Residue frames as a rotation matrix with the C-alpha (Angstrom) as fourth column:
MET 1
0.453 0.578 -0.679 166.87
-0.633 -0.328 -0.702 75.58
-0.628 0.747 0.217 129.11
VAL 2
-0.283 -0.641 -0.714 169.64
-0.940 0.332 0.075 73.61
0.189 0.692 -0.696 127.39
LEU 3
-0.896 -0.004 0.444 168.56
-0.194 0.904 -0.382 70.51
-0.400 -0.428 -0.811 129.33
GLY 4
0.039 0.998 0.054 164.96
-0.161 0.060 -0.985 71.02
-0.986 0.029 0.163 128.17
LEU 5
0.402 0.043 -0.915 166.02
-0.894 -0.196 -0.402 71.32
-0.197 0.980 -0.041 124.53
GLY 6
-0.680 -0.704 -0.206 168.18
-0.725 0.688 0.039 68.20
0.114 0.176 -0.978 124.89
LEU 7
-0.645 0.527 0.553 165.24
-0.021 0.711 -0.703 66.26
-0.764 -0.466 -0.447 126.31
LEU 8
0.409 0.818 -0.405 162.97
-0.436 -0.215 -0.874 67.47
-0.801 0.534 0.269 123.52
ALA 9
0.032 -0.487 -0.873 165.56
-0.994 0.076 -0.078 66.45
0.104 0.870 -0.481 120.89
TRP 10
-0.888 -0.359 0.288 165.92
-0.416 0.894 -0.168 63.02
-0.197 -0.269 -0.943 122.52
MET 11
-0.215 0.900 0.379 162.15
-0.019 0.384 -0.923 62.51
-0.976 -0.206 -0.065 122.39
ILE 12
0.501 0.408 -0.763 161.96
-0.699 -0.328 -0.635 63.59
-0.510 0.852 0.121 118.73
VAL 13
-0.235 -0.705 -0.669 164.81
-0.948 0.317 0.000 61.31
0.213 0.635 -0.743 117.60
GLY 14
0.178 0.396 -0.901 163.21
-0.350 0.881 0.318 58.23
0.920 0.258 0.295 119.10
GLY 15
-0.825 -0.549 0.137 163.97
-0.304 0.225 -0.926 58.07
0.477 -0.805 -0.353 122.79
GLY 16
-0.303 0.799 0.520 160.31
-0.895 -0.051 -0.443 57.52
-0.327 -0.600 0.730 123.62
SER 17
-0.785 0.105 0.610 158.10
0.142 0.990 0.012 54.51
-0.603 0.096 -0.792 123.01
GLY 18
-0.715 0.625 -0.312 155.59
-0.510 -0.162 0.845 53.83
0.478 0.764 0.435 120.30
THR 19
-0.493 0.609 0.622 152.24
-0.533 0.354 -0.769 52.42
-0.688 -0.710 0.150 121.19
GLY 20
-0.700 0.370 -0.611 150.09
-0.425 0.471 0.773 49.75
0.574 0.801 -0.173 119.77
ALA 21
0.335 0.880 0.337 146.94
-0.877 0.161 0.453 47.96
0.344 -0.447 0.825 120.82
GLY 22
-0.558 -0.551 0.620 147.48
-0.781 0.602 -0.168 45.08
-0.281 -0.578 -0.767 123.15
PRO 23
-0.879 0.059 -0.473 146.42
-0.213 0.838 0.502 41.52
0.426 0.542 -0.724 122.73
GLY 24
-0.641 0.654 -0.402 143.56
0.767 0.571 -0.295 41.36
0.037 -0.497 -0.867 125.22
ALA 25
0.253 0.822 0.510 140.31
0.613 -0.544 0.573 43.26
0.749 0.168 -0.641 125.68
GLY 26
0.962 0.201 0.185 141.07
0.021 -0.729 0.685 46.45
0.273 -0.655 -0.705 127.56
VAL 27
0.504 -0.857 -0.110 144.81
0.518 0.198 0.832 45.69
-0.691 -0.476 0.544 127.66
THR 28
0.944 -0.286 -0.164 147.28
-0.317 -0.657 -0.684 48.11
0.088 0.698 -0.711 126.14
ASN 29
0.548 -0.820 0.165 150.74
0.705 0.558 0.438 46.98
-0.451 -0.124 0.884 125.13
ASN 30
0.753 -0.371 -0.543 153.45
-0.460 -0.887 -0.032 49.56
-0.470 0.274 -0.839 124.51
PHE 31
0.759 -0.524 0.386 155.76
0.649 0.651 -0.394 48.50
-0.045 0.549 0.834 121.71
PRO 32
0.096 -0.802 -0.590 159.28
0.384 -0.517 0.765 49.94
-0.918 -0.300 0.259 121.81
ALA 33
0.801 0.170 -0.573 160.08
-0.359 -0.630 -0.689 52.43
-0.478 0.758 -0.443 119.09
ASP 34
0.179 -0.789 -0.587 163.42
-0.880 0.138 -0.454 50.73
0.439 0.598 -0.670 118.48
THR 35
0.534 0.009 -0.845 165.14
0.036 0.999 0.033 47.52
0.845 -0.048 0.533 119.48
GLN 36
0.082 -0.472 0.878 166.04
-0.923 -0.368 -0.111 48.05
0.375 -0.801 -0.466 123.08
TYR 37
0.631 0.038 -0.775 167.56
0.164 0.970 0.181 45.03
0.759 -0.241 0.605 124.77
GLY 38
0.732 -0.391 -0.558 168.86
0.574 -0.087 0.814 46.26
-0.367 -0.916 0.161 128.09
SER 39
0.475 -0.637 -0.608 172.33
-0.529 -0.758 0.381 47.56
-0.703 0.141 -0.697 127.31
THR 40
-0.466 -0.634 0.617 173.15
0.082 0.663 0.744 44.74
-0.881 0.397 -0.257 124.89
PRO 41
-0.043 0.465 -0.884 172.48
-0.859 -0.469 -0.205 45.44
-0.510 0.751 0.420 121.21
SER 42
-0.765 -0.365 0.530 172.20
-0.158 0.905 0.394 41.71
-0.624 0.218 -0.750 120.47
ASN 43
-0.107 0.777 0.621 168.91
0.758 0.468 -0.455 42.08
-0.644 0.421 -0.639 118.63
THR 44
0.185 0.073 -0.980 169.81
-0.445 -0.883 -0.150 44.94
-0.876 0.464 -0.131 116.33
THR 45
0.518 0.140 0.844 169.28
0.515 0.736 -0.439 43.69
-0.683 0.662 0.309 112.82
SER 46
-0.597 -0.711 -0.372 171.70
-0.011 -0.456 0.890 44.42
-0.802 0.535 0.264 110.00
PRO 47
-0.063 0.601 -0.796 170.20
-0.892 -0.392 -0.225 45.28
-0.447 0.696 0.561 106.59
THR 48
-0.581 -0.168 -0.797 171.11
-0.626 0.718 0.305 41.82
0.521 0.676 -0.522 105.25
GLN 49
-0.956 0.287 -0.059 169.39
0.256 0.718 -0.647 40.09
-0.143 -0.634 -0.760 108.16
THR 50
-0.342 0.875 -0.343 166.27
-0.310 -0.450 -0.838 42.23
-0.887 -0.180 0.425 107.70
ALA 51
-0.160 0.255 -0.954 166.14
-0.986 -0.090 0.142 41.49
-0.050 0.963 0.265 103.97
ALA 52
-0.804 -0.255 -0.538 166.48
-0.345 0.936 0.073 37.75
0.485 0.244 -0.840 104.66
LEU 53
-0.721 0.586 0.370 163.40
-0.280 0.242 -0.929 37.60
-0.634 -0.773 -0.011 106.91
ASN 54
-0.864 0.496 -0.085 160.87
0.167 0.443 0.881 35.37
0.474 0.747 -0.465 105.18
THR 55
-0.768 0.608 0.202 157.47
-0.571 -0.506 -0.647 36.81
-0.291 -0.612 0.736 106.00
SER 56
-0.589 0.564 -0.578 155.49
-0.241 0.560 0.793 33.85
0.771 0.607 -0.194 104.66
PHE 57
-0.800 0.295 -0.522 154.26
0.599 0.437 -0.671 33.37
0.030 -0.850 -0.526 108.25
LEU 58
-0.774 0.543 -0.325 151.93
-0.411 -0.822 -0.394 36.32
-0.481 -0.171 0.860 107.57
ASN 59
-0.283 0.665 -0.691 149.95
-0.850 0.160 0.501 34.05
0.444 0.729 0.520 105.22
ASP 60
-0.918 -0.076 -0.389 149.81
0.094 0.912 -0.400 31.21
0.385 -0.404 -0.830 107.75
PRO 61
-0.007 1.000 -0.012 146.24
0.195 0.013 0.981 30.40
0.981 0.004 -0.195 108.90
GLU 62
0.262 0.053 -0.964 147.43
0.948 0.172 0.267 30.75
0.180 -0.984 -0.005 112.51
THR 63
-0.831 -0.513 -0.216 148.48
0.535 -0.843 -0.056 34.38
-0.154 -0.162 0.975 111.89
VAL 64
0.236 0.972 0.000 145.74
0.971 -0.236 -0.046 36.91
-0.045 0.011 -0.999 112.54
LYS 65
-0.446 -0.283 0.849 145.63
0.423 -0.903 -0.078 40.57
0.789 0.324 0.523 111.50
ASP 66
-0.723 0.228 -0.652 144.98
0.546 -0.391 -0.741 42.98
-0.424 -0.892 0.158 114.34
PRO 67
0.013 0.830 0.558 141.53
0.988 -0.095 0.118 44.39
0.151 0.550 -0.821 113.51
GLN 68
0.833 0.358 -0.422 142.36
0.468 -0.862 0.193 47.79
-0.295 -0.358 -0.886 115.00
ASN 69
0.354 -0.806 -0.475 145.95
-0.388 -0.589 0.709 48.37
-0.851 -0.067 -0.521 113.89
SER 70
0.969 -0.001 -0.247 146.95
-0.240 0.237 -0.941 48.10
0.060 0.972 0.229 110.24
GLY 71
0.288 -0.918 -0.273 150.18
-0.474 0.111 -0.874 46.15
0.832 0.381 -0.403 109.76
TYR 72
-0.414 -0.351 0.840 150.01
-0.907 0.239 -0.347 44.48
-0.079 -0.905 -0.417 113.20
TYR 73
0.165 0.391 -0.905 149.66
-0.483 0.832 0.272 40.70
0.860 0.393 0.326 113.42
TYR 74
0.210 -0.085 0.974 149.34
-0.898 0.377 0.227 38.01
-0.386 -0.922 0.003 116.06
LEU 75
-0.299 -0.394 -0.869 151.16
-0.683 0.725 -0.094 34.74
0.667 0.565 -0.486 115.44
GLY 76
-0.691 0.056 -0.721 149.45
0.329 0.912 -0.245 31.70
0.644 -0.407 -0.648 116.92
TYR 77
-0.237 0.608 -0.758 147.75
0.966 0.065 -0.250 32.43
-0.103 -0.791 -0.603 120.20
HIS 78
-0.817 0.070 0.572 145.69
-0.002 -0.993 0.119 35.57
0.576 0.096 0.812 120.36
ALA 79
-0.820 0.485 -0.303 143.13
0.382 0.070 -0.921 36.77
-0.426 -0.871 -0.243 122.86
THR 80
0.002 0.922 0.388 139.50
0.986 -0.066 0.152 37.66
0.166 0.382 -0.909 122.36
ARG 81
-0.968 -0.249 -0.023 138.94
0.250 -0.963 -0.099 41.38
0.002 -0.101 0.995 121.78
GLU 82
-0.292 0.904 -0.312 135.72
0.435 -0.165 -0.885 43.03
-0.852 -0.394 -0.345 122.82
GLY 83
0.353 0.576 -0.737 133.59
-0.397 -0.621 -0.675 43.84
-0.847 0.532 0.009 119.80
PHE 84
-0.068 -0.440 -0.896 135.65
-0.991 0.131 0.011 41.65
0.113 0.889 -0.445 117.44
PRO 85
0.710 0.395 0.583 134.25
-0.501 0.865 0.024 38.11
-0.495 -0.310 0.812 117.35
ASP 86
-0.018 -0.785 -0.619 136.99
-0.924 0.250 -0.290 35.59
0.383 0.567 -0.729 116.66
PRO 87
0.888 0.459 0.016 136.34
-0.435 0.828 0.355 31.86
0.149 -0.322 0.935 117.03
ALA 88
0.479 -0.783 -0.396 140.08
0.374 0.591 -0.715 31.12
0.794 0.194 0.576 116.83
ALA 89
-0.009 -0.481 0.877 140.90
-0.613 -0.690 -0.384 33.32
0.790 -0.541 -0.289 119.84
THR 90
-0.184 -0.186 -0.965 142.01
0.558 0.789 -0.258 31.78
0.809 -0.586 -0.042 123.13
ASP 91
0.788 0.584 0.194 140.63
0.161 -0.501 0.850 32.85
0.594 -0.639 -0.489 126.50
HIS 92
0.838 -0.508 0.200 143.82
-0.358 -0.235 0.904 32.24
-0.412 -0.829 -0.379 128.52
PRO 93
0.789 -0.590 -0.171 146.84
0.105 0.405 -0.908 31.87
0.605 0.699 0.382 126.22
PRO 94
0.598 -0.639 -0.485 150.25
0.747 0.225 0.625 31.28
-0.290 -0.736 0.612 127.85
TYR 95
-0.453 -0.741 -0.495 151.94
0.364 -0.661 0.656 33.83
-0.814 0.117 0.569 125.58
LEU 96
0.809 0.585 0.052 151.23
0.303 -0.341 -0.890 36.17
-0.503 0.736 -0.453 122.68
ILE 97
-0.418 -0.894 0.162 153.49
0.649 -0.169 0.742 36.96
-0.636 0.415 0.651 119.75
SER 98
0.728 0.586 -0.355 152.81
0.213 -0.686 -0.696 40.24
-0.651 0.431 -0.625 117.97
TYR 99
-0.305 -0.797 0.520 154.48
0.856 0.009 0.517 41.37
-0.417 0.603 0.680 114.77
ILE 100
0.486 0.353 -0.800 154.65
-0.005 -0.914 -0.406 44.89
-0.874 0.201 -0.442 113.34
ALA 101
0.600 -0.184 0.779 155.25
0.758 0.442 -0.479 44.67
-0.256 0.878 0.405 109.60
SER 102
0.919 -0.181 0.351 156.54
0.035 -0.847 -0.530 48.22
0.393 0.499 -0.772 109.07
THR 103
0.399 -0.801 0.447 159.42
-0.913 -0.391 0.115 47.73
0.083 -0.454 -0.887 111.51
GLN 104
0.221 -0.210 -0.952 159.71
-0.198 0.947 -0.255 43.92
0.955 0.245 0.168 111.37
TYR 105
-0.597 -0.371 0.712 159.43
-0.718 -0.149 -0.680 43.96
0.358 -0.917 -0.177 115.16
PHE 106
-0.049 0.529 -0.847 158.36
0.215 0.834 0.508 40.90
0.975 -0.157 -0.155 117.15
ASN 107
-0.388 0.009 0.922 156.91
-0.840 -0.416 -0.349 41.36
0.380 -0.909 0.169 120.62
VAL 108
-0.277 0.246 -0.929 156.59
0.264 0.949 0.173 38.24
0.924 -0.198 -0.328 122.77
THR 109
-0.221 0.299 0.928 154.41
-0.852 -0.522 -0.035 38.69
0.475 -0.799 0.370 125.84
ILE 110
-0.732 -0.049 -0.679 154.50
0.231 0.920 -0.316 35.98
0.641 -0.388 -0.663 128.51
LEU 111
-0.121 0.845 0.521 151.15
-0.568 -0.489 0.662 35.82
0.814 -0.216 0.539 130.26
GLN 112
0.848 0.459 0.265 151.62
-0.481 0.457 0.749 33.05
0.222 -0.762 0.608 132.83
GLU 113
-0.129 -0.839 0.528 154.07
-0.925 0.294 0.240 30.96
-0.357 -0.458 -0.814 134.84
PRO 114
0.440 -0.859 -0.261 156.30
0.500 -0.008 0.866 29.02
-0.746 -0.511 0.426 134.57
LEU 115
0.638 -0.157 -0.754 158.22
-0.467 -0.857 -0.217 31.77
-0.612 0.491 -0.620 132.77
LYS 116
-0.436 -0.900 0.004 161.07
-0.575 0.282 0.768 29.55
-0.692 0.332 -0.641 131.58
ALA 117
-0.547 0.272 0.792 158.80
0.492 0.869 0.041 26.93
-0.677 0.412 -0.610 129.99
VAL 118
0.567 0.823 -0.030 156.41
0.493 -0.368 -0.789 29.48
-0.660 0.433 -0.614 128.45
ARG 119
0.358 -0.521 -0.775 159.28
-0.650 -0.735 0.194 31.51
-0.671 0.434 -0.601 126.96
GLU 120
-0.696 -0.652 0.302 160.73
-0.285 0.637 0.717 28.30
-0.659 0.413 -0.629 125.48
GLN 121
-0.095 0.757 0.647 157.32
0.707 0.509 -0.491 27.42
-0.701 0.410 -0.584 123.97
ALA 122
0.772 0.392 -0.501 157.07
0.026 -0.806 -0.591 30.88
-0.636 0.443 -0.632 122.39
GLU 123
-0.071 -0.893 -0.445 160.64
-0.722 -0.262 0.640 30.68
-0.688 0.366 -0.626 121.07
ALA 124
-0.684 -0.176 0.708 160.02
0.184 0.898 0.401 27.25
-0.706 0.404 -0.582 119.53
TYR 125
0.330 0.892 0.310 156.80
0.665 0.014 -0.747 28.44
-0.670 0.453 -0.588 117.89
LEU 126
0.709 -0.083 -0.701 158.44
-0.355 -0.900 -0.252 31.56
-0.610 0.427 -0.667 116.43
LYS 127
-0.415 -0.909 -0.028 161.44
-0.567 0.235 0.789 29.57
-0.711 0.344 -0.613 115.18
GLN 128
-0.466 0.309 0.829 159.14
0.528 0.849 -0.019 27.05
-0.710 0.429 -0.559 113.53
LYS 129
0.583 0.811 0.034 157.03
0.548 -0.362 -0.754 29.74
-0.599 0.459 -0.656 111.85
THR 130
0.711 -0.364 -0.601 159.95
-0.533 -0.837 -0.124 31.87
-0.458 0.408 -0.789 110.63
GLY 131
0.918 -0.397 0.009 162.36
0.333 0.758 -0.561 29.01
0.216 0.518 0.828 109.85
LEU 132
0.490 -0.755 0.435 165.18
-0.569 -0.655 -0.497 30.91
0.661 -0.004 -0.751 111.59
SER 133
0.033 -0.601 -0.799 168.10
0.559 0.674 -0.484 29.45
0.829 -0.430 0.358 113.55
ASN 134
0.499 0.069 -0.864 168.93
0.849 -0.241 0.471 30.54
-0.176 -0.968 -0.179 117.11
ASP 135
-0.534 -0.791 -0.300 171.59
0.676 -0.612 0.410 32.95
-0.508 0.016 0.861 115.81
GLU 136
-0.723 0.329 0.607 169.17
0.398 -0.520 0.756 34.44
0.564 0.788 0.245 113.28
MET 137
0.383 0.880 -0.280 166.50
0.738 -0.110 0.666 34.78
0.555 -0.462 -0.692 115.97
CYS 138
0.128 -0.416 -0.900 168.96
0.850 -0.422 0.315 36.77
-0.511 -0.806 0.300 118.08
GLY 139
-0.848 -0.519 0.110 169.35
0.483 -0.669 0.565 39.16
-0.219 0.532 0.818 115.14
LEU 140
-0.112 0.898 0.425 165.64
0.832 -0.149 0.534 40.00
0.543 0.414 -0.731 114.95
HIS 141
-0.716 0.159 0.680 164.12
-0.412 -0.883 -0.227 43.24
0.564 -0.442 0.697 116.15
TYR 142
0.072 0.748 -0.660 162.25
0.280 0.620 0.733 41.85
0.957 -0.237 -0.165 119.16
GLY 143
-0.523 -0.181 0.833 161.37
-0.757 -0.350 -0.551 42.02
0.391 -0.919 0.046 122.82
VAL 144
-0.210 0.445 -0.871 160.29
0.371 0.860 0.351 39.34
0.905 -0.249 -0.345 125.29
TYR 145
-0.653 0.075 0.753 158.26
-0.585 -0.682 -0.440 40.68
0.481 -0.728 0.489 128.19
VAL 146
-0.608 0.515 -0.605 156.17
0.683 0.727 -0.066 39.28
0.406 -0.453 -0.794 131.03
ILE 147
0.088 0.712 0.696 153.02
-0.039 -0.696 0.717 40.93
0.995 -0.090 -0.033 132.35
ASN 148
-0.538 -0.298 0.789 152.90
-0.696 -0.371 -0.615 42.06
0.475 -0.880 -0.008 135.95
ASP 149
0.420 0.799 0.430 150.05
-0.907 0.368 0.203 39.67
0.004 -0.475 0.880 136.80
ALA 150
0.786 -0.185 -0.590 152.23
-0.027 0.943 -0.332 36.71
0.618 0.277 0.736 135.80
ASN 151
0.323 -0.744 -0.585 155.40
0.944 0.296 0.146 37.78
0.065 -0.599 0.798 137.62
SER 152
0.988 0.150 0.042 155.98
0.145 -0.984 0.102 41.27
0.056 -0.095 -0.994 139.00
ALA 153
0.428 -0.896 -0.117 159.71
0.122 -0.071 0.990 40.65
-0.896 -0.438 0.079 139.58
TYR 154
-0.513 -0.648 0.563 160.37
0.608 0.189 0.771 40.34
-0.606 0.738 0.297 135.83
ALA 155
0.510 0.791 0.336 157.65
0.824 -0.338 -0.455 42.67
-0.246 0.509 -0.825 134.52
GLY 156
0.940 -0.042 -0.338 158.87
-0.101 -0.982 -0.158 45.62
-0.326 0.183 -0.928 132.47
ARG 157
-0.035 -0.999 -0.036 162.21
-0.537 -0.012 0.843 44.02
-0.843 0.048 -0.536 131.53
ASN 158
0.543 0.077 -0.836 163.14
-0.799 0.353 -0.486 42.68
0.258 0.932 0.253 128.13
LEU 159
0.592 -0.250 0.766 164.00
-0.380 0.751 0.539 39.08
-0.711 -0.611 0.349 129.01
GLY 160
-0.243 -0.657 -0.714 165.39
-0.955 0.032 0.295 38.28
-0.171 0.753 -0.635 125.56
PHE 161
0.679 0.316 -0.663 165.34
-0.478 0.875 -0.072 34.88
0.557 0.366 0.745 123.90
SER 162
0.901 -0.244 0.358 166.86
-0.231 0.429 0.873 32.31
-0.366 -0.870 0.331 126.25
PHE 163
0.554 -0.694 0.460 169.60
0.762 0.645 0.056 31.35
-0.336 0.319 0.886 123.76
CYS 164
0.566 -0.333 0.754 170.76
0.376 -0.710 -0.596 34.92
0.734 0.621 -0.276 123.02
GLN 165
-0.475 -0.838 -0.267 173.63
0.717 -0.193 -0.670 36.70
0.510 -0.510 0.693 124.71
GLY 166
-0.939 0.008 0.343 172.48
-0.179 -0.863 -0.471 38.83
0.292 -0.504 0.813 127.63
ALA 167
-0.051 0.985 -0.168 169.11
-0.213 0.153 0.965 37.11
0.976 0.085 0.202 128.04
VAL 168
-0.078 0.156 0.985 167.66
-0.997 -0.030 -0.075 36.71
0.018 -0.987 0.157 131.51
GLN 169
-0.516 -0.144 -0.844 168.22
-0.226 0.974 -0.027 33.10
0.826 0.177 -0.535 132.59
PHE 170
0.393 0.721 0.571 165.70
-0.846 0.039 0.533 31.37
0.362 -0.692 0.625 134.84
PRO 171
-0.485 -0.570 0.663 166.64
-0.805 0.587 -0.084 28.63
-0.341 -0.575 -0.744 137.30
């Protein structure tokens, strides 16, 4: 009984995951409720770092509001969604970058090989759009994930940004 109450308390305080709509038609992407990065808290943002985030990228013409989830955005590449015509959408993007305004959380999803090159492309794009340095990028609330269809060995793991401490390094 004590174990059950402990589990319930853990779930209430945030041990579970939040959900959000995924980038592709029929694809669901689960966004973490907090900033999990393996066992390394390298992407936990301090209040001063959070306040310094310039969100002008939300007004960029390449940033698209998620039509189904208020406060969710796609930076750059985004996939076509069934029932939501979008001439700027891409059929087979190499990666997707989602942003949740309420938590200032960035989710980078790698959709194809080569993982190292695609992650670097996504990192460069996000750095350019946010104007952040490598160190500042490491301080963001974020996750970098790969889908199972692209590489099942790395699917389900937060790979991190390549230049941050504790990130998965590819050969």
